[in-house]
C-alpha positions in Angstrom: 159.5 34.3 181.2 158.6 36.2 178.0 162.1 37.6 177.5 165.1 35.5 176.3 168.8 36.3 175.9 169.4 38.0 172.6 166.0 39.5 172.2 165.7 43.2 171.2 163.7 45.1 173.8 162.5 48.6 174.5 162.3 50.0 178.1 158.8 51.2 178.8 159.2 52.5 182.4 161.9 54.0 184.6 164.8 56.5 184.1 165.8 54.9 180.7 162.3 54.9 179.3 162.3 54.8 175.5 165.8 53.3 175.1 166.3 50.1 173.1 168.9 47.3 173.4 169.5 43.6 173.3 169.1 41.3 176.4 172.5 40.2 177.7 171.3 38.0 180.6 168.1 36.9 182.3 167.6 36.1 186.0 164.4 34.0 186.2 164.3 33.7 190.0 164.4 37.5 190.5 162.5 38.3 187.3 165.2 40.7 186.1 167.0 41.3 182.9 170.3 43.0 181.9 169.9 45.1 178.7 173.0 46.4 176.7 173.4 50.1 177.1 170.6 50.6 179.6 170.7 51.3 183.4 174.4 52.1 183.5 175.9 51.9 187.0 179.3 53.1 188.3 181.3 50.9 190.6 184.5 51.9 192.4 187.2 49.3 192.4 190.4 49.0 194.3 193.6 48.3 192.4 194.3 44.6 191.9 196.4 42.4 189.7 193.9 42.3 186.9 193.2 46.1 187.2 196.4 47.7 188.3 195.1 51.3 188.5 191.6 50.6 190.0 189.2 53.5 189.5 185.5 53.8 188.5 184.1 51.0 186.3 180.8 51.5 184.4 178.6 48.5 183.6 174.9 47.7 183.0 172.6 47.0 185.9 169.6 44.8 185.9 166.0 46.1 185.5 162.7 44.4 186.2 161.3 42.3 183.4 157.9 44.1 183.6 159.7 47.3 182.5 160.7 46.0 179.1 158.7 45.2 175.9 160.0 42.8 173.3 160.5 44.4 169.9 161.9 41.4 168.0 162.8 38.0 169.4 165.8 36.0 168.5 163.5 33.4 166.9 162.0 35.9 164.5 165.4 37.1 163.2 166.4 33.6 161.9 
């Protein structure tokens, strides 16, 4: 896969087109990446010991790797 964890990428397709962020994780089998600050999803959680109040938690969802373009890789920054 052309994208690695830590690379800076730009989204070229989808609802977050034009946004930039760093790659947090890569799923090679499904060809998907998680980019910081892109494709935010809301998940409702019940109260538990770790989260006593419960509520709505917002996190990044994965997007297909073909929808991102590498701006600068982690190797180039060193």
